[in-house]
PQR file of N, CA, C, O and H, with PARSE charges and radii, in Angstrom:
ATOM      1  N   MET A   1     115.582 107.273  94.332 -0.4000 1.5000
ATOM      2  CA  MET A   1     116.120 108.025  95.434 -0.0000 2.0000
ATOM      3  C   MET A   1     116.711 107.043  96.442  0.5500 1.7000
ATOM      4  O   MET A   1     116.062 106.060  96.801 -0.5500 1.4000
ATOM      5  N   ALA A   2     117.896 107.293  96.887 -0.4000 1.5000
ATOM      6  CA  ALA A   2     118.598 106.379  97.784 -0.0000 2.0000
ATOM      7  C   ALA A   2     118.528 106.865  99.227  0.5500 1.7000
ATOM      8  O   ALA A   2     118.403 108.060  99.495 -0.5500 1.4000
ATOM      9  H   ALA A   2     118.423 108.091  96.595  0.4000 1.0000
ATOM     10  N   PHE A   3     118.613 105.908 100.148 -0.4000 1.5000
ATOM     11  CA  PHE A   3     118.755 106.243 101.557 -0.0000 2.0000
ATOM     12  C   PHE A   3     119.506 105.106 102.237  0.5500 1.7000
ATOM     13  O   PHE A   3     119.645 104.015 101.684 -0.5500 1.4000
ATOM     14  H   PHE A   3     118.715 104.937  99.931  0.4000 1.0000
ATOM     15  N   THR A   4     119.979 105.376 103.429 -0.4000 1.5000
ATOM     16  CA  THR A   4     120.719 104.378 104.180 -0.0000 2.0000
ATOM     17  C   THR A   4     119.826 103.794 105.259  0.5500 1.7000
ATOM     18  O   THR A   4     119.131 104.520 105.969 -0.5500 1.4000
ATOM     19  H   THR A   4     119.866 106.263 103.878  0.4000 1.0000
ATOM     20  N   LEU A   5     119.853 102.486 105.374 -0.4000 1.5000
ATOM     21  CA  LEU A   5     119.112 101.804 106.424 -0.0000 2.0000
ATOM     22  C   LEU A   5     120.128 101.214 107.388  0.5500 1.7000
ATOM     23  O   LEU A   5     120.904 100.330 107.026 -0.5500 1.4000
ATOM     24  H   LEU A   5     120.418 101.896 104.798  0.4000 1.0000
ATOM     25  N   ARG A   6     120.116 101.706 108.602 -0.4000 1.5000
ATOM     26  CA  ARG A   6     121.023 101.166 109.614 -0.0000 2.0000
ATOM     27  C   ARG A   6     120.375  99.942 110.241  0.5500 1.7000
ATOM     28  O   ARG A   6     119.199  99.971 110.604 -0.5500 1.4000
ATOM     29  H   ARG A   6     119.486 102.424 108.896  0.4000 1.0000
ATOM     30  N   THR A   7     121.132  98.881 110.367 -0.4000 1.5000
ATOM     31  CA  THR A   7     120.611  97.642 110.908 -0.0000 2.0000
ATOM     32  C   THR A   7     121.410  97.232 112.139  0.5500 1.7000
ATOM     33  O   THR A   7     122.510  97.727 112.385 -0.5500 1.4000
ATOM     34  H   THR A   7     122.087  98.857 110.072  0.4000 1.0000
ATOM     35  N   ASP A   8     120.828  96.322 112.899 -0.4000 1.5000
ATOM     36  CA  ASP A   8     121.547  95.698 114.007 -0.0000 2.0000
ATOM     37  C   ASP A   8     121.675  94.210 113.679  0.5500 1.7000
ATOM     38  O   ASP A   8     121.229  93.769 112.620 -0.5500 1.4000
ATOM     39  H   ASP A   8     119.934  95.920 112.700  0.4000 1.0000
ATOM     40  N   ASP A   9     122.277  93.441 114.576 -0.4000 1.5000
ATOM     41  CA  ASP A   9     122.502  92.013 114.309 -0.0000 2.0000
ATOM     42  C   ASP A   9     121.199  91.258 114.085  0.5500 1.7000
ATOM     43  O   ASP A   9     121.118  90.391 113.214 -0.5500 1.4000
ATOM     44  H   ASP A   9     122.640  93.799 115.436  0.4000 1.0000
ATOM     45  N   GLU A  10     120.183  91.588 114.870 -0.4000 1.5000
ATOM     46  CA  GLU A  10     118.896  90.898 114.739 -0.0000 2.0000
ATOM     47  C   GLU A  10     118.261  91.156 113.373  0.5500 1.7000
ATOM     48  O   GLU A  10     117.784  90.228 112.721 -0.5500 1.4000
ATOM     49  H   GLU A  10     120.249  92.292 115.577  0.4000 1.0000
ATOM     50  N   LEU A  11     118.256  92.414 112.946 -0.4000 1.5000
ATOM     51  CA  LEU A  11     117.680  92.756 111.645 -0.0000 2.0000
ATOM     52  C   LEU A  11     118.506  92.175 110.517  0.5500 1.7000
ATOM     53  O   LEU A  11     117.945  91.690 109.534 -0.5500 1.4000
ATOM     54  H   LEU A  11     118.643  93.168 113.476  0.4000 1.0000
ATOM     55  N   ASP A  12     119.830  92.210 110.631 -0.4000 1.5000
ATOM     56  CA  ASP A  12     120.693  91.608 109.613 -0.0000 2.0000
ATOM     57  C   ASP A  12     120.377  90.122 109.432  0.5500 1.7000
ATOM     58  O   ASP A  12     120.268  89.633 108.307 -0.5500 1.4000
ATOM     59  H   ASP A  12     120.286  92.603 111.429  0.4000 1.0000
ATOM     60  N   ALA A  13     120.232  89.416 110.548 -0.4000 1.5000
ATOM     61  CA  ALA A  13     119.949  87.985 110.476 -0.0000 2.0000
ATOM     62  C   ALA A  13     118.590  87.736 109.823  0.5500 1.7000
ATOM     63  O   ALA A  13     118.457  86.842 108.988 -0.5500 1.4000
ATOM     64  H   ALA A  13     120.320  89.813 111.461  0.4000 1.0000
ATOM     65  N   ALA A  14     117.590  88.518 110.198 -0.4000 1.5000
ATOM     66  CA  ALA A  14     116.254  88.357 109.609 -0.0000 2.0000
ATOM     67  C   ALA A  14     116.284  88.663 108.115  0.5500 1.7000
ATOM     68  O   ALA A  14     115.685  87.937 107.322 -0.5500 1.4000
ATOM     69  H   ALA A  14     117.698  89.245 110.876  0.4000 1.0000
ATOM     70  N   LEU A  15     116.965  89.713 107.733 -0.4000 1.5000
ATOM     71  CA  LEU A  15     117.073  90.054 106.308 -0.0000 2.0000
ATOM     72  C   LEU A  15     117.790  88.951 105.538  0.5500 1.7000
ATOM     73  O   LEU A  15     117.383  88.591 104.433 -0.5500 1.4000
ATOM     74  H   LEU A  15     117.452  90.303 108.377  0.4000 1.0000
ATOM     75  N   ASP A  16     118.847  88.424 106.118 -0.4000 1.5000
ATOM     76  CA  ASP A  16     119.576  87.344 105.439 -0.0000 2.0000
ATOM     77  C   ASP A  16     118.686  86.118 105.249  0.5500 1.7000
ATOM     78  O   ASP A  16     118.665  85.531 104.168 -0.5500 1.4000
ATOM     79  H   ASP A  16     119.178  88.716 107.015  0.4000 1.0000
ATOM     80  N   ARG A  17     117.954  85.729 106.287 -0.4000 1.5000
ATOM     81  CA  ARG A  17     117.058  84.563 106.172 -0.0000 2.0000
ATOM     82  C   ARG A  17     116.003  84.792 105.094  0.5500 1.7000
ATOM     83  O   ARG A  17     115.778  83.934 104.241 -0.5500 1.4000
ATOM     84  H   ARG A  17     117.971  86.206 107.165  0.4000 1.0000
ATOM     85  N   MET A  18     115.364  85.949 105.141 -0.4000 1.5000
ATOM     86  CA  MET A  18     114.266  86.208 104.204 -0.0000 2.0000
ATOM     87  C   MET A  18     114.753  86.331 102.764  0.5500 1.7000
ATOM     88  O   MET A  18     114.097  85.841 101.845 -0.5500 1.4000
ATOM     89  H   MET A  18     115.547  86.646 105.834  0.4000 1.0000
ATOM     90  N   THR A  19     115.901  86.983 102.558 -0.4000 1.5000
ATOM     91  CA  THR A  19     116.401  87.115 101.183 -0.0000 2.0000
ATOM     92  C   THR A  19     116.783  85.758 100.618  0.5500 1.7000
ATOM     93  O   THR A  19     116.574  85.494  99.434 -0.5500 1.4000
ATOM     94  H   THR A  19     116.435  87.382 103.305  0.4000 1.0000
ATOM     95  N   GLN A  20     117.345  84.888 101.466 -0.4000 1.5000
ATOM     96  CA  GLN A  20     117.687  83.530 101.018 -0.0000 2.0000
ATOM     97  C   GLN A  20     116.430  82.731 100.681  0.5500 1.7000
ATOM     98  O   GLN A  20     116.365  82.070  99.644 -0.5500 1.4000
ATOM     99  H   GLN A  20     117.514  85.102 102.428  0.4000 1.0000
ATOM    100  N   GLU A  21     115.442  82.795 101.555 -0.4000 1.5000
ATOM    101  CA  GLU A  21     114.204  82.033 101.354 -0.0000 2.0000
ATOM    102  C   GLU A  21     113.442  82.496 100.121  0.5500 1.7000
ATOM    103  O   GLU A  21     112.886  81.681  99.385 -0.5500 1.4000
ATOM    104  H   GLU A  21     115.494  83.332 102.397  0.4000 1.0000
ATOM    105  N   LEU A  22     113.417  83.810  99.897 -0.4000 1.5000
ATOM    106  CA  LEU A  22     112.602  84.366  98.819 -0.0000 2.0000
ATOM    107  C   LEU A  22     113.380  84.620  97.536  0.5500 1.7000
ATOM    108  O   LEU A  22     112.786  84.892  96.492 -0.5500 1.4000
ATOM    109  H   LEU A  22     113.869  84.472 100.495  0.4000 1.0000
ATOM    110  N   GLY A  23     114.691  84.535  97.607 -0.4000 1.5000
ATOM    111  CA  GLY A  23     115.504  84.766  96.422 -0.0000 2.0000
ATOM    112  C   GLY A  23     115.467  86.216  95.959  0.5500 1.7000
ATOM    113  O   GLY A  23     115.502  86.500  94.762 -0.5500 1.4000
ATOM    114  H   GLY A  23     115.172  84.314  98.455  0.4000 1.0000
ATOM    115  N   LEU A  24     115.397  87.125  96.917 -0.4000 1.5000
ATOM    116  CA  LEU A  24     115.338  88.552  96.601 -0.0000 2.0000
ATOM    117  C   LEU A  24     116.557  89.264  97.164  0.5500 1.7000
ATOM    118  O   LEU A  24     117.198  88.777  98.096 -0.5500 1.4000
ATOM    119  H   LEU A  24     115.369  86.895  97.889  0.4000 1.0000
ATOM    120  N   SER A  25     116.868  90.408  96.599 -0.4000 1.5000
ATOM    121  CA  SER A  25     117.893  91.257  97.191 -0.0000 2.0000
ATOM    122  C   SER A  25     117.302  91.941  98.420  0.5500 1.7000
ATOM    123  O   SER A  25     116.082  91.990  98.578 -0.5500 1.4000
ATOM    124  H   SER A  25     116.347  90.804  95.842  0.4000 1.0000
ATOM    125  N   ARG A  26     118.139  92.455  99.267 -0.4000 1.5000
ATOM    126  CA  ARG A  26     117.642  93.201 100.434 -0.0000 2.0000
ATOM    127  C   ARG A  26     116.782  94.381  99.977  0.5500 1.7000
ATOM    128  O   ARG A  26     115.723  94.654 100.544 -0.5500 1.4000
ATOM    129  H   ARG A  26     119.130  92.415  99.139  0.4000 1.0000
ATOM    130  N   GLN A  27     117.255  95.065  98.955 -0.4000 1.5000
ATOM    131  CA  GLN A  27     116.510  96.227  98.455 -0.0000 2.0000
ATOM    132  C   GLN A  27     115.116  95.828  98.006  0.5500 1.7000
ATOM    133  O   GLN A  27     114.138  96.486  98.364 -0.5500 1.4000
ATOM    134  H   GLN A  27     118.115  94.843  98.495  0.4000 1.0000
ATOM    135  N   GLU A  28     115.011  94.754  97.225 -0.4000 1.5000
ATOM    136  CA  GLU A  28     113.702  94.328  96.707 -0.0000 2.0000
ATOM    137  C   GLU A  28     112.819  93.797  97.837  0.5500 1.7000
ATOM    138  O   GLU A  28     111.613  94.042  97.851 -0.5500 1.4000
ATOM    139  H   GLU A  28     115.805  94.220  96.935  0.4000 1.0000
ATOM    140  N   LEU A  29     113.410  93.079  98.771 -0.4000 1.5000
ATOM    141  CA  LEU A  29     112.652  92.577  99.911 -0.0000 2.0000
ATOM    142  C   LEU A  29     112.041  93.726 100.705  0.5500 1.7000
ATOM    143  O   LEU A  29     110.846  93.716 101.000 -0.5500 1.4000
ATOM    144  H   LEU A  29     114.390  92.880  98.759  0.4000 1.0000
ATOM    145  N   ILE A  30     112.852  94.703 101.045 -0.4000 1.5000
ATOM    146  CA  ILE A  30     112.367  95.841 101.819 -0.0000 2.0000
ATOM    147  C   ILE A  30     111.326  96.618 101.020  0.5500 1.7000
ATOM    148  O   ILE A  30     110.324  97.064 101.579 -0.5500 1.4000
ATOM    149  H   ILE A  30     113.823  94.711 100.805  0.4000 1.0000
ATOM    150  N   ARG A  31     111.552  96.782  99.725 -0.4000 1.5000
ATOM    151  CA  ARG A  31     110.588  97.482  98.859 -0.0000 2.0000
ATOM    152  C   ARG A  31     109.241  96.775  98.898  0.5500 1.7000
ATOM    153  O   ARG A  31     108.209  97.417  99.093 -0.5500 1.4000
ATOM    154  H   ARG A  31     112.366  96.419  99.271  0.4000 1.0000
ATOM    155  N   GLN A  32     109.241  95.445  98.711 -0.4000 1.5000
ATOM    156  CA  GLN A  32     107.996  94.692  98.696 -0.0000 2.0000
ATOM    157  C   GLN A  32     107.292  94.732 100.051  0.5500 1.7000
ATOM    158  O   GLN A  32     106.070  94.871 100.115 -0.5500 1.4000
ATOM    159  H   GLN A  32     110.079  94.923  98.552  0.4000 1.0000
ATOM    160  N   LEU A  33     108.050  94.613 101.118 -0.4000 1.5000
ATOM    161  CA  LEU A  33     107.448  94.642 102.453 -0.0000 2.0000
ATOM    162  C   LEU A  33     106.815  95.990 102.764  0.5500 1.7000
ATOM    163  O   LEU A  33     105.718  96.048 103.321 -0.5500 1.4000
ATOM    164  H   LEU A  33     109.042  94.500 101.066  0.4000 1.0000
ATOM    165  N   VAL A  34     107.494  97.067 102.411 -0.4000 1.5000
ATOM    166  CA  VAL A  34     106.949  98.404 102.681 -0.0000 2.0000
ATOM    167  C   VAL A  34     105.696  98.649 101.851  0.5500 1.7000
ATOM    168  O   VAL A  34     104.703  99.164 102.365 -0.5500 1.4000
ATOM    169  H   VAL A  34     108.384  97.020 101.959  0.4000 1.0000
ATOM    170  N   LEU A  35     105.732  98.287 100.582 -0.4000 1.5000
ATOM    171  CA  LEU A  35     104.557  98.484  99.734 -0.0000 2.0000
ATOM    172  C   LEU A  35     103.377  97.634 100.201  0.5500 1.7000
ATOM    173  O   LEU A  35     102.237  98.097 100.167 -0.5500 1.4000
ATOM    174  H   LEU A  35     106.539  97.868 100.164  0.4000 1.0000
ATOM    175  N   ALA A  36     103.629  96.406 100.633 -0.4000 1.5000
ATOM    176  CA  ALA A  36     102.556  95.542 101.135 -0.0000 2.0000
ATOM    177  C   ALA A  36     101.950  96.132 102.411  0.5500 1.7000
ATOM    178  O   ALA A  36     100.730  96.123 102.580 -0.5500 1.4000
ATOM    179  H   ALA A  36     104.555  96.030 100.660  0.4000 1.0000
ATOM    180  N   GLU A  37     102.782  96.635 103.292 -0.4000 1.5000
ATOM    181  CA  GLU A  37     102.269  97.241 104.525 -0.0000 2.0000
ATOM    182  C   GLU A  37     101.467  98.500 104.225  0.5500 1.7000
ATOM    183  O   GLU A  37     100.429  98.735 104.845 -0.5500 1.4000
ATOM    184  H   GLU A  37     103.773  96.641 103.156  0.4000 1.0000
ATOM    185  N   ALA A  38     101.934  99.308 103.286 -0.4000 1.5000
ATOM    186  CA  ALA A  38     101.194 100.521 102.902 -0.0000 2.0000
ATOM    187  C   ALA A  38      99.822 100.153 102.339  0.5500 1.7000
ATOM    188  O   ALA A  38      98.826 100.806 102.652 -0.5500 1.4000
ATOM    189  H   ALA A  38     102.777  99.118 102.782  0.4000 1.0000
ATOM    190  N   GLU A  39      99.767  99.109 101.509 -0.4000 1.5000
ATOM    191  CA  GLU A  39      98.488  98.666 100.947 -0.0000 2.0000
ATOM    192  C   GLU A  39      97.560  98.149 102.050  0.5500 1.7000
ATOM    193  O   GLU A  39      96.364  98.439 102.049 -0.5500 1.4000
ATOM    194  H   GLU A  39     100.576  98.578 101.255  0.4000 1.0000
ATOM    195  N   ARG A  40      98.124  97.382 102.990 -0.4000 1.5000
ATOM    196  CA  ARG A  40      97.327  96.859 104.103 -0.0000 2.0000
ATOM    197  C   ARG A  40      96.749  97.995 104.936  0.5500 1.7000
ATOM    198  O   ARG A  40      95.589  97.944 105.347 -0.5500 1.4000
ATOM    199  H   ARG A  40      99.096  97.147 102.991  0.4000 1.0000
ATOM    200  N   ARG A  41      97.549  99.005 105.180 -0.4000 1.5000
ATOM    201  CA  ARG A  41      97.079 100.149 105.971 -0.0000 2.0000
ATOM    202  C   ARG A  41      96.010 100.940 105.222  0.5500 1.7000
ATOM    203  O   ARG A  41      95.043 101.410 105.823 -0.5500 1.4000
ATOM    204  H   ARG A  41      98.491  99.046 104.846  0.4000 1.0000
ATOM    205  N   ASP A  42      96.186 101.087 103.906 -0.4000 1.5000
ATOM    206  CA  ASP A  42      95.175 101.787 103.107 -0.0000 2.0000
ATOM    207  C   ASP A  42      93.843 101.051 103.169  0.5500 1.7000
ATOM    208  O   ASP A  42      92.794 101.674 103.334 -0.5500 1.4000
ATOM    209  H   ASP A  42      96.971 100.706 103.418  0.4000 1.0000
ATOM    210  N   LYS A  43      93.881  99.733 103.037 -0.4000 1.5000
ATOM    211  CA  LYS A  43      92.653  98.940 103.101 -0.0000 2.0000
ATOM    212  C   LYS A  43      92.021  99.050 104.474  0.5500 1.7000
ATOM    213  O   LYS A  43      90.800  99.154 104.591 -0.5500 1.4000
ATOM    214  H   LYS A  43      94.733  99.227 102.902  0.4000 1.0000
ATOM    215  N   ARG A  44      92.840  99.027 105.514 -0.4000 1.5000
ATOM    216  CA  ARG A  44      92.327  99.149 106.879 -0.0000 2.0000
ATOM    217  C   ARG A  44      91.675 100.511 107.071  0.5500 1.7000
ATOM    218  O   ARG A  44      90.622 100.617 107.700 -0.5500 1.4000
ATOM    219  H   ARG A  44      93.832  98.942 105.420  0.4000 1.0000
ATOM    220  N   SER A  45      92.294 101.542 106.535 -0.4000 1.5000
ATOM    221  CA  SER A  45      91.745 102.887 106.635 -0.0000 2.0000
ATOM    222  C   SER A  45      90.396 102.972 105.926  0.5500 1.7000
ATOM    223  O   SER A  45      89.459 103.586 106.436 -0.5500 1.4000
ATOM    224  H   SER A  45      93.149 101.456 106.024  0.4000 1.0000
ATOM    225  N   ASP A  46      90.302 102.357 104.755 -0.4000 1.5000
ATOM    226  CA  ASP A  46      89.029 102.330 104.022 -0.0000 2.0000
ATOM    227  C   ASP A  46      87.958 101.585 104.819  0.5500 1.7000
ATOM    228  O   ASP A  46      86.816 102.037 104.902 -0.5500 1.4000
ATOM    229  H   ASP A  46      91.063 101.858 104.341  0.4000 1.0000
ATOM    230  N   LEU A  47      88.323 100.456 105.399 -0.4000 1.5000
ATOM    231  CA  LEU A  47      87.385  99.678 106.205 -0.0000 2.0000
ATOM    232  C   LEU A  47      86.932 100.481 107.422  0.5500 1.7000
ATOM    233  O   LEU A  47      85.745 100.495 107.750 -0.5500 1.4000
ATOM    234  H   LEU A  47      89.251 100.089 105.332  0.4000 1.0000
ATOM    235  N   ASP A  48      87.863 101.144 108.086 -0.4000 1.5000
ATOM    236  CA  ASP A  48      87.504 101.968 109.244 -0.0000 2.0000
ATOM    237  C   ASP A  48      86.510 103.062 108.866  0.5500 1.7000
ATOM    238  O   ASP A  48      85.580 103.347 109.621 -0.5500 1.4000
ATOM    239  H   ASP A  48      88.826 101.133 107.820  0.4000 1.0000
ATOM    240  N   ALA A  49      86.704 103.668 107.708 -0.4000 1.5000
ATOM    241  CA  ALA A  49      85.793 104.723 107.261 -0.0000 2.0000
ATOM    242  C   ALA A  49      84.389 104.175 107.024  0.5500 1.7000
ATOM    243  O   ALA A  49      83.401 104.803 107.404 -0.5500 1.4000
ATOM    244  H   ALA A  49      87.459 103.436 107.095  0.4000 1.0000
ATOM    245  N   VAL A  50      84.303 103.018 106.403 -0.4000 1.5000
ATOM    246  CA  VAL A  50      82.995 102.396 106.161 -0.0000 2.0000
ATOM    247  C   VAL A  50      82.330 102.035 107.489  0.5500 1.7000
ATOM    248  O   VAL A  50      81.147 102.306 107.696 -0.5500 1.4000
ATOM    249  H   VAL A  50      85.106 102.508 106.094  0.4000 1.0000
ATOM    250  N   LEU A  51      83.096 101.425 108.377 -0.4000 1.5000
ATOM    251  CA  LEU A  51      82.529 101.049 109.674 -0.0000 2.0000
ATOM    252  C   LEU A  51      82.071 102.273 110.456  0.5500 1.7000
ATOM    253  O   LEU A  51      81.013 102.239 111.084 -0.5500 1.4000
ATOM    254  H   LEU A  51      84.057 101.204 108.209  0.4000 1.0000
ATOM    255  N   ASP A  52      82.842 103.346 110.429 -0.4000 1.5000
ATOM    256  CA  ASP A  52      82.454 104.570 111.130 -0.0000 2.0000
ATOM    257  C   ASP A  52      81.145 105.138 110.599  0.5500 1.7000
ATOM    258  O   ASP A  52      80.358 105.709 111.354 -0.5500 1.4000
ATOM    259  H   ASP A  52      83.702 103.374 109.919  0.4000 1.0000
ATOM    260  N   SER A  53      80.915 104.981 109.309 -0.4000 1.5000
ATOM    261  CA  SER A  53      79.690 105.542 108.742 -0.0000 2.0000
ATOM    262  C   SER A  53      78.491 104.592 108.856  0.5500 1.7000
ATOM    263  O   SER A  53      77.351 105.048 108.948 -0.5500 1.4000
ATOM    264  H   SER A  53      81.554 104.517 108.696  0.4000 1.0000
ATOM    265  N   GLU A  54      78.738 103.284 108.850 -0.4000 1.5000
ATOM    266  CA  GLU A  54      77.641 102.313 108.819 -0.0000 2.0000
ATOM    267  C   GLU A  54      77.253 101.749 110.179  0.5500 1.7000
ATOM    268  O   GLU A  54      76.075 101.483 110.416 -0.5500 1.4000
ATOM    269  H   GLU A  54      79.664 102.914 108.775  0.4000 1.0000
ATOM    270  N   LEU A  55      78.199 101.562 111.063 -0.4000 1.5000
ATOM    271  CA  LEU A  55      77.878 100.944 112.354 -0.0000 2.0000
ATOM    272  C   LEU A  55      76.831 101.702 113.162  0.5500 1.7000
ATOM    273  O   LEU A  55      75.986 101.065 113.790 -0.5500 1.4000
ATOM    274  H   LEU A  55      79.157 101.777 110.871  0.4000 1.0000
ATOM    275  N   PRO A  56      76.848 103.024 113.173 -0.5600 1.5000
ATOM    276  CA  PRO A  56      75.814 103.720 113.954  0.2800 2.0000
ATOM    277  C   PRO A  56      74.385 103.357 113.521  0.5500 1.7000
ATOM    278  O   PRO A  56      73.475 103.362 114.349 -0.5500 1.4000
ATOM    279  N   ARG A  57      74.182 103.044 112.244 -0.4000 1.5000
ATOM    280  CA  ARG A  57      72.841 102.679 111.773 -0.0000 2.0000
ATOM    281  C   ARG A  57      72.368 101.375 112.387  0.5500 1.7000
ATOM    282  O   ARG A  57      71.166 101.144 112.518 -0.5500 1.4000
ATOM    283  H   ARG A  57      74.921 103.039 111.571  0.4000 1.0000
ATOM    284  N   TYR A  58      73.309 100.522 112.763 -0.4000 1.5000
ATOM    285  CA  TYR A  58      72.964  99.209 113.289 -0.0000 2.0000
ATOM    286  C   TYR A  58      73.291  99.059 114.774  0.5500 1.7000
ATOM    287  O   TYR A  58      73.330  97.945 115.295 -0.5500 1.4000
ATOM    288  H   TYR A  58      74.285 100.709 112.656  0.4000 1.0000
ATOM    289  N   ALA A  59      73.521 100.166 115.444 -0.4000 1.5000
ATOM    290  CA  ALA A  59      73.954 100.128 116.842 -0.0000 2.0000
ATOM    291  C   ALA A  59      72.948  99.414 117.736  0.5500 1.7000
ATOM    292  O   ALA A  59      73.341  98.603 118.575 -0.5500 1.4000
ATOM    293  H   ALA A  59      73.489 101.071 115.020  0.4000 1.0000
ATOM    294  N   VAL A  60      71.665  99.698 117.574 -0.4000 1.5000
ATOM    295  CA  VAL A  60      70.647  99.084 118.426 -0.0000 2.0000
ATOM    296  C   VAL A  60      70.601  97.574 118.193  0.5500 1.7000
ATOM    297  O   VAL A  60      70.557  96.798 119.147 -0.5500 1.4000
ATOM    298  H   VAL A  60      71.346 100.356 116.893  0.4000 1.0000
ATOM    299  N   ALA A  61      70.612  97.163 116.930 -0.4000 1.5000
ATOM    300  CA  ALA A  61      70.561  95.732 116.626 -0.0000 2.0000
ATOM    301  C   ALA A  61      71.813  95.029 117.159  0.5500 1.7000
ATOM    302  O   ALA A  61      71.716  93.934 117.713 -0.5500 1.4000
ATOM    303  H   ALA A  61      70.648  97.794 116.156  0.4000 1.0000
ATOM    304  N   LEU A  62      72.975  95.642 116.997 -0.4000 1.5000
ATOM    305  CA  LEU A  62      74.210  95.034 117.486 -0.0000 2.0000
ATOM    306  C   LEU A  62      74.204  94.944 119.016  0.5500 1.7000
ATOM    307  O   LEU A  62      74.693  93.970 119.589 -0.5500 1.4000
ATOM    308  H   LEU A  62      73.054  96.532 116.547  0.4000 1.0000
ATOM    309  N   GLU A  63      73.661  95.940 119.654 -0.4000 1.5000
ATOM    310  CA  GLU A  63      73.569  95.910 121.117 -0.0000 2.0000
ATOM    311  C   GLU A  63      72.667  94.780 121.578  0.5500 1.7000
ATOM    312  O   GLU A  63      72.984  94.076 122.537 -0.5500 1.4000
ATOM    313  H   GLU A  63      73.264  96.732 119.189  0.4000 1.0000
ATOM    314  N   ARG A  64      71.553  94.609 120.902 -0.4000 1.5000
ATOM    315  CA  ARG A  64      70.639  93.523 121.251 -0.0000 2.0000
ATOM    316  C   ARG A  64      71.266  92.161 121.034  0.5500 1.7000
ATOM    317  O   ARG A  64      71.076  91.244 121.833 -0.5500 1.4000
ATOM    318  H   ARG A  64      71.295  95.180 120.123  0.4000 1.0000
ATOM    319  N   LEU A  65      72.015  92.033 119.950 -0.4000 1.5000
ATOM    320  CA  LEU A  65      72.682  90.751 119.673 -0.0000 2.0000
ATOM    321  C   LEU A  65      73.725  90.439 120.736  0.5500 1.7000
ATOM    322  O   LEU A  65      73.983  89.271 121.030 -0.5500 1.4000
ATOM    323  H   LEU A  65      72.169  92.777 119.301  0.4000 1.0000
ATOM    324  N   GLY A  66      74.318  91.459 121.304 -0.4000 1.5000
ATOM    325  CA  GLY A  66      75.347  91.269 122.318 -0.0000 2.0000
ATOM    326  C   GLY A  66      74.808  90.909 123.666  0.5500 1.7000
ATOM    327  O   GLY A  66      75.578  90.525 124.546 -0.5500 1.4000
ATOM    328  H   GLY A  66      74.109  92.407 121.065  0.4000 1.0000
ATOM    329  N   GLN A  67      73.502  91.016 123.870 -0.4000 1.5000
ATOM    330  CA  GLN A  67      72.922  90.727 125.181 -0.0000 2.0000
ATOM    331  C   GLN A  67      72.603  89.278 125.355  0.5500 1.7000
ATOM    332  O   GLN A  67      72.108  88.877 126.409 -0.5500 1.4000
ATOM    333  H   GLN A  67      72.877  91.328 123.154  0.4000 1.0000
TER
END
């Protein structure tokens, strides 16, 4: 599925630098960056869920350690 990405001079320059450094097309660079960010956010979401469920069990101990 195709879409248009409108860029400005700053983004054009950054894309040009990164594609040259990495040897990727703009399309592949943007694809990899978006997928990496999505994975990072998924992992962060998983971590947040674990912390939300586990931290309350240790709240008293963590409070004492902070004093």
